[in-house]
C-alpha positions as CSV (number, residue, x, y, z in Angstrom):
1,X,31.0,-34.1,-51.2
2,X,27.3,-34.5,-51.6
3,X,26.9,-33.1,-48.2
4,X,28.8,-30.2,-49.0
5,X,26.8,-29.5,-52.2
6,X,23.6,-29.6,-50.1
7,X,24.7,-27.0,-47.4
8,X,26.1,-24.7,-50.4
9,X,22.9,-25.2,-52.1
10,X,20.8,-24.9,-48.7
11,X,23.0,-21.6,-47.9
12,X,22.5,-19.8,-51.4
13,X,18.8,-20.6,-51.5
14,X,18.2,-19.2,-47.7
15,X,20.6,-16.2,-48.5
16,X,19.1,-15.3,-52.4
17,X,15.5,-15.6,-52.0
18,X,13.4,-12.5,-51.1
19,X,10.4,-13.1,-48.6
20,X,7.2,-11.8,-49.1
21,X,7.4,-9.9,-45.8
22,X,10.2,-7.7,-47.4
23,X,8.2,-6.9,-50.0
24,X,5.1,-5.8,-48.5
25,X,4.9,-2.6,-47.5
26,X,3.3,-1.3,-43.8
27,X,3.1,-4.8,-42.4
28,X,0.9,-4.6,-39.2
29,X,3.0,-5.3,-36.0
30,X,0.0,-6.2,-33.8
31,X,-0.9,-2.7,-32.7
32,X,-4.3,-1.5,-32.5
33,X,-4.9,0.1,-36.0
34,X,-6.6,3.1,-35.0
35,X,-4.1,4.1,-32.4
36,X,-1.6,3.8,-35.4
37,X,-4.3,6.5,-37.4
38,X,-4.1,9.0,-34.3
39,X,-0.5,8.9,-34.0
40,X,0.1,9.5,-37.6
41,X,-2.1,12.9,-37.7
42,X,-0.5,14.3,-34.7
43,X,3.1,13.7,-36.3
44,X,2.0,15.7,-39.6
45,X,2.8,19.3,-38.0
46,X,2.3,22.2,-40.4
47,X,5.2,22.8,-43.1
48,X,7.7,25.7,-41.9
49,X,8.9,27.2,-45.0
50,X,12.6,27.5,-46.0
51,X,15.1,29.2,-48.2
52,X,14.1,27.9,-51.8
53,X,10.2,27.4,-51.6
54,X,8.3,28.9,-53.8
55,X,4.8,30.0,-52.6
56,X,1.9,30.8,-54.9
57,X,0.1,33.9,-53.4
58,X,-3.3,35.2,-54.8
59,X,-4.9,38.8,-53.7
60,X,-8.5,39.1,-53.9
61,X,-11.1,42.0,-53.1
62,X,-14.3,43.6,-53.8
63,X,-12.7,46.0,-56.3
64,X,-9.9,43.5,-57.9
65,X,-8.6,46.3,-59.9
66,X,-7.1,47.8,-56.5
67,X,-5.2,44.3,-55.7
68,X,-4.0,43.7,-59.6
69,X,-1.0,45.4,-58.7
70,X,-0.1,43.3,-55.5
71,X,0.6,40.5,-58.3
72,X,3.8,39.3,-60.1
73,X,1.1,38.0,-63.0
74,X,-2.2,39.2,-64.1
75,X,-3.2,35.5,-65.2
76,X,-5.1,33.2,-63.6
77,X,-6.7,29.9,-63.4
78,X,-5.2,27.1,-65.4
79,X,-1.8,29.4,-66.2
80,X,-0.7,28.7,-62.7
81,X,-0.8,24.8,-62.5
82,X,2.5,23.7,-64.3
83,X,5.8,24.0,-62.3
84,X,7.3,25.9,-64.9
85,X,4.5,28.8,-64.5
86,X,4.9,28.5,-60.7
87,X,8.7,29.0,-61.2
88,X,8.3,32.2,-63.1
89,X,5.2,33.5,-61.7
90,X,5.6,32.4,-58.2
91,X,7.3,33.8,-55.2
92,X,10.6,32.5,-54.3
93,X,12.0,32.7,-50.8
94,X,15.5,33.9,-51.1
95,X,18.5,33.2,-48.8
96,X,17.4,35.4,-46.3
97,X,14.0,34.1,-46.2
98,X,12.1,37.1,-47.8
99,X,9.7,36.7,-50.6
100,X,9.5,40.0,-52.7
101,X,5.6,41.2,-53.4
102,X,5.3,44.2,-56.0
103,X,4.2,47.3,-53.8
104,X,4.5,45.6,-50.5
105,X,8.5,45.1,-50.9
106,X,10.2,42.5,-49.1
107,X,8.4,40.5,-46.7
108,X,10.6,38.1,-44.4
109,X,8.3,34.4,-44.0
110,X,11.3,32.1,-43.3
111,X,10.2,29.7,-40.6
112,X,6.2,30.7,-40.8
113,X,3.7,28.5,-41.5
114,X,1.4,28.7,-44.6
115,X,-1.4,30.0,-42.6
116,X,1.1,32.2,-40.7
117,X,2.3,33.8,-44.2
118,X,-1.1,34.3,-45.0
119,X,-2.1,36.2,-42.1
120,X,1.0,38.3,-42.4
121,X,0.3,39.6,-45.6
122,X,-3.3,40.2,-44.9
123,X,-2.6,42.2,-41.8
124,X,0.2,44.4,-43.9
125,X,-2.2,45.3,-46.7
126,X,-4.9,46.0,-44.4
127,X,-2.5,48.0,-42.3
128,X,-0.9,49.9,-45.1
129,X,-3.1,50.0,-48.2
130,X,-7.1,48.8,-47.4
131,X,-9.7,49.1,-45.0
132,X,-11.5,46.0,-43.8
133,X,-14.7,47.2,-46.0
134,X,-12.4,46.1,-48.9
135,X,-13.0,42.6,-47.8
136,X,-9.5,41.3,-48.7
137,X,-8.8,37.8,-49.5
138,X,-5.4,36.3,-49.5
139,X,-5.0,33.0,-50.4
140,X,-1.2,31.4,-49.6
141,X,0.0,27.8,-50.9
142,X,3.2,25.7,-51.6
143,X,3.7,25.8,-55.1
144,X,3.6,22.1,-54.9
145,X,6.1,19.5,-53.0
146,X,9.2,19.1,-55.1
147,X,11.4,16.1,-54.2
148,X,14.1,14.2,-56.0
149,X,14.2,10.3,-55.4
150,X,17.2,8.0,-57.0
151,X,18.2,4.2,-56.3
152,X,16.2,1.4,-57.0
153,X,12.8,3.0,-58.2
154,X,10.8,2.7,-61.4
155,X,11.3,6.4,-62.4
156,X,14.3,8.1,-61.0
157,X,14.4,11.8,-60.9
158,X,12.6,15.1,-59.5
159,X,8.7,15.3,-59.0
160,X,6.3,18.0,-58.2
161,X,2.9,16.5,-56.3
162,X,0.5,19.8,-55.8
163,X,-0.9,18.8,-52.9
164,X,-0.7,20.0,-49.4
165,X,0.9,17.1,-48.0
166,X,2.5,14.0,-49.4
167,X,3.6,11.0,-47.6
168,X,6.6,8.7,-48.6
169,X,4.3,6.1,-50.0
170,X,2.7,8.4,-52.2
171,X,6.2,9.8,-53.2
172,X,7.2,6.1,-54.2
173,X,3.8,5.2,-56.1
174,X,4.3,8.6,-57.9
175,X,7.8,7.5,-59.1
176,X,7.0,4.1,-60.3
177,X,7.1,2.2,-57.2
178,X,10.2,0.1,-55.7
179,X,11.1,-3.2,-58.2
180,X,11.9,-6.3,-56.1
181,X,15.8,-5.4,-56.0
182,X,15.2,-2.3,-54.0
183,X,15.7,-2.4,-50.1
184,X,12.2,-1.4,-48.4
185,X,13.7,-1.7,-44.9
186,X,16.1,0.9,-45.3
187,X,15.0,3.8,-47.5
188,X,16.9,7.0,-47.0
189,X,15.4,10.4,-46.6
190,X,18.0,13.4,-46.6
191,X,16.2,16.6,-45.6
192,X,17.3,20.6,-45.7
193,X,17.2,22.6,-42.5
194,X,18.4,25.7,-41.8
195,X,21.6,24.6,-39.7
196,X,22.5,21.7,-42.7
197,X,21.3,18.3,-43.8
198,X,19.9,15.3,-41.8
199,X,19.4,11.9,-42.7
200,X,16.8,9.6,-41.8
201,X,15.9,5.8,-42.6
202,X,12.5,4.5,-42.6
203,X,11.6,0.9,-42.6
204,X,8.5,0.7,-44.9
205,X,7.9,-2.7,-44.5
206,X,6.3,-1.8,-41.1
207,X,3.2,0.0,-40.2
208,X,5.1,1.8,-37.3
209,X,6.1,4.2,-40.3
210,X,3.3,5.8,-40.3
211,X,4.1,7.0,-36.9
212,X,6.9,8.6,-38.1
213,X,7.1,12.3,-38.6
214,X,9.6,11.6,-41.6
215,X,6.3,9.4,-43.1
216,X,5.3,13.1,-44.7
217,X,7.8,14.3,-46.8
218,X,8.8,17.7,-47.3
219,X,9.8,20.2,-50.2
220,X,13.2,19.1,-51.3
221,X,13.7,15.9,-49.9
222,X,16.0,13.5,-51.3
223,X,14.9,10.4,-51.1
224,X,17.3,7.4,-51.8
225,X,16.4,3.7,-51.8
226,X,19.3,1.0,-51.7
227,X,19.4,-1.9,-53.3
228,X,19.0,-5.6,-51.7
229,X,22.1,-7.1,-51.2
230,X,20.7,-10.1,-53.3
231,X,21.4,-8.0,-56.3
232,X,25.1,-7.0,-55.8
233,X,25.7,-10.9,-55.1
234,X,24.2,-11.5,-58.3
235,X,23.0,-14.8,-57.0
236,X,19.1,-14.3,-58.1
237,X,16.1,-12.3,-56.5
238,X,13.8,-15.4,-56.9
239,X,13.4,-18.9,-56.3
240,X,14.0,-19.8,-60.2
241,X,16.7,-17.3,-60.3
242,X,18.7,-18.9,-57.2
243,X,18.1,-22.5,-58.3
244,X,19.5,-21.4,-61.9
245,X,22.5,-20.0,-60.3
246,X,23.0,-22.9,-57.8
247,X,22.9,-25.3,-60.9
248,X,25.0,-23.7,-63.0
249,X,27.7,-23.2,-60.1
250,X,26.9,-27.1,-59.3
251,X,27.9,-27.8,-62.9
252,X,31.1,-26.0,-62.7
253,X,32.5,-27.4,-59.7
254,X,31.2,-31.2,-61.1
255,X,33.1,-30.0,-64.3
256,X,36.3,-28.8,-62.5
257,X,36.5,-32.3,-60.9
258,X,36.0,-34.4,-63.6
259,X,38.8,-32.6,-65.3
260,X,41.1,-32.9,-62.3
261,X,40.6,-36.9,-61.9
262,X,41.4,-37.1,-65.8
263,X,44.4,-35.2,-65.6
């Protein structure tokens, strides 16, 4: 009986505790770190806009009054910072891949990079309305990178980061980090494409994650952090919790054995 108790304790202790390696992000795998950095920059290709994205577009020239008619809003500066302002004053790409710009009308930008969108608008303005002497300056940016994160995360929900590029590590840090009960080895990313949705799984405990294209999130990504099995088992996720669970189980079994002998 003692041997059975010992084996049961050993099993529960080994399967319940979470190793430090499973809690540490981007563990080195022995490869050259400089090489990993080079790979990560190659996979970070320019994002191509899709339907549902919101663009922030500003047009400037020597005579600003001439270009004000191409703007949705006459405001500038801090008024275009909040997600709410960008939703109402930005340029939303519709289901046909078009944005509507005053005077210019509908401009198709589906599948273009941000720089390509800028070049297209600038060319159309010069071809149809201005001369080169007007010194037209067009600035195009994504109105933040919006993502939704759920599961084992500190602050689940939808967030917007006003950056040109966002890594999944930044998104997680911005959402309160993954608690000890979260599975860092199987973080899922559901990504929208023109042909539908694709699901990826990324292991954030390995530095190889930085060399994957999915390491950089895209607008409207849906991130899911699964719970560890230890949470669903209810045996505890730390050594102290595991010991407490084992002692409770042993006490219960012992009580049952004593009662069975007295009956």
